[in-house]
Each structure stands twice: as C-alpha cells, then as structure tokens.
N, C-alpha and C positions, 0 to 999 in steps of 0.2 A: 202214052207215057206222059206227055206234057199236060194233059187234062188232069190226070191223077195227081201230078205234082202240084198243079195250081189248086186242086181241090184240097190237098193235104195242107198246103200253106194257108189257104183260106180258113180251114177248120182250126188250124193251130192258132191263127190270129184271133179267131172268135173265142177259142178256149182261153187264151191269154187274157182277153178283155173281161171274160166271166170269172176267171180264177186268178185275177191279179192279186197277189198276196201283199198285205200290208199290216204292219204292227201299229196300234194306236194306244194312246195312254190317257188316263184321266186320274185325277186325285180329288179328295174331298172328305166327306163325313157320311157315316151311316148311324141312324138312330133305330134301334130295335127293342121291342118288347118281347120277352120270352116268358111263357107262362107254363105252369104245370100244376096238377092237383096232387097234394101230398097228404098222407095219413100219418098221424102221430098220436101221442097220449092225449093231445088237445082236440082230437078229432080231425075230420077232413077239412083242408083249407086250400086256398089258392096261393101259390108261390109264384112271385113275378120278379123279373130282372128288367130294369130299365137300362139299356146299354147304349153307350155312345162310342163308336169306332172312328179312328182316323183310317181312311181307306185309300188304297191304291188299286187301280183297275186297269191292267194291261189286257187288250184284246187283239186277236189276230183274225183278220178278214181272210177266210180261205175261199170264199166266193164273193164277188162283187161286180156291180155294173154301175152305170151313171147315177142311179137313184136308190139303189139298195144293196144290201150285203147280208151275208150270214157269217157270224163270227163265233169264236170260242174264246172265252176269257175267264179271268180269275179275280173277281172284286174282293180282294183280301182286306181284312181289317184287324186292328188292335185297339183295345180300349179298356175303360174302367167305368165303374158306376156304383149304384146303390142297389142292393137286394133287399126286398121287404118280405117279412113272413107274417102274413095277415092274422094268423091265429092268436099270436101273443104281442102284436104290435112291435116286433123286433126288426132290426135292420142291420146290415153289414156291408162291408165294401167288397167289391169284386174286381178281378182282372180276367179279361176274356180275349180270345182271338177267334177269327172266323176265316175258314178256308174253303170257299165254294169254287165250283167249276161250272160255268154256264155256257149254253149255246143260245145266241140271240139272232132274231131276224131284225135288221135295221133298215129304216127307210127315211129318206130325206136327209136333214141336217146331220153332219158328222157320221153318216153311214159309211163314207170312205173319206180318204184325204182330199180328194178332188171335188167332193160335193159342196157346192156353194149355196145351197138352200138355207133359209133362215129358220126353218121349222122342220121337225122330224120326230121320230119316236122309235121304239123297239118293243118287242115281245119276246120272252125267252123262258127257257126251262133249264134246270140244272140239278146239281147234287151238292149239298154242303156238309161240312164237318166243322163243329165249333167246340171249343173247350173253355170252361169257366172255373174259377176257384173263388170262394167267398171266405172272408175272414173278418173278425171283429164282431161276429154275431154271438149272442149268448146261447143260441139254440141250434144254429145251423152253419157251423164251419163246414165247407163243402168243396169237393172237387168233382167235376163231372164233365161228360162229353155228350154231344148230341149230333145226330146225322139223319139226313133225309132229303127228299126231293124239294126243290125250290121252283116257284112259279113267280114270274117277275114281268114288269112292264113299265114304261115311262115315256117322257117326252124329252126332246132336245131343242134348244133354242140357240140360235147363233145371230150374227150381225155382220153386215158388210162394212161396218165402220173400221177405219184403220186402227182404232183403239183395240178392238178385239183381235185383230191380226189373225183371222181365221179360226179363232177358238170358239167354244160353245159352252153351254151349261146343260147338264142332264139332271132331271128331277124324276126319280123312280120309286115305285112301290114293290115290295116283295112279300112272299109268305113262304115259310118253310115248315113242313110237317115232319116231326120227329118220328123215327122208326124204332127207337130203343124201347126197352121193356116199359119204363115209366117215361113216356115221350115228352119232351119239351117242344112246344110249338112257338114259332117266332114270326112276327110280322113287323114291318117298319118301312122306312124310306131312306133313299140315298140322295145326296146332293153332290154332284161332281163338277169339276171344272175340266173341260175336255181340251187337251192340247191339239 
C-alpha cells in the first residue's frame, strides 16, 4: 500500500511538472500580404492586400517542462491598409481583422515563464478566419472572408539584463492557405513583445 501511494505521489509530481499550466501574453504587429486571382471584364488579374495589424497574442501552455512547451494560442489582429487592383491601377482602403487559433511547440526562450534562456523558437500549425472590407475603390468595393490552415514558425530573443525584466522579442513567419471557393492566400511576419 505504501509503495503504491509513493508511486502515485511520484507520478503526480512528474505529471504536474510536465503539465504545469500557465497563461502567457505578447503584443505587437503583424504584416500580411493577401493575394487572389480574380476575373473581370478587364481579364484575369492579381488582387493583393497589404495588411498591417495591431496584434495581441495570449497563449496557454498545457504541457511544459524546463526547456520546452506545447501551447494553444490566438494571435488576434485588427488593422487597416491599402488594397490594389492591378488590372486598372486602382486602389482602395480596407479594414480587416484576423482570428486564428494555433498550437505551437516552443523551445528555449519564453517557452515557459520560468525559462531564462536568451534564445529560442517555435513551430506551429493552426486554423485562421479573417474578414476584410474595402471602400474608396472605383472598381472593387468589397466585403469578404477567408479561412484555412496556418503554418508558422519563428525565433524568440531575450536578455538577462535588468532592463528587459524577463521579457523577450518574437519574430515569426506564417502562411495561410485559403479554403474558400475563390481562395485568398496570406503570408507575412509577426513582431511581438513577450511579457
């Protein structure tokens, strides 16, 4: 009985160290290029949106140890920019928001609250939904949505300096493949300040 109890306590402690749960936060900016091929009376042309989002990224580590973690997060963004219609050299203003959900494998710097390494990174996959509306264009006032799988990765850099106070910087790249009938494909990068 005592051996079973000790074994259960030991396994419980091991599980707690692997499954220590923590919520982490980052904020910053996302730059994305969204493209599509469209057909019109002017022929087939490439439609592109250059988007800049203000981003907030909460992530929840549901498995972590001293040097790595697996997290689920939502790097949400809201922004505005210029939409260009190449067939007729037209442009308009757009408003957009991005609502992805991602699962990341994190290693090194900022993989957990207690990790004090100064360099690390992440690889992840997820699914994203984005909505955009364009106005001020002579040819393409538009409202539309895009959804599809996301592939992402990046590096994290920290410092032991008191000035940083345990914070870090994340630089990441991503690609989203649209699954809608006329798919929008997006690629871009994130720059986050990690709390």
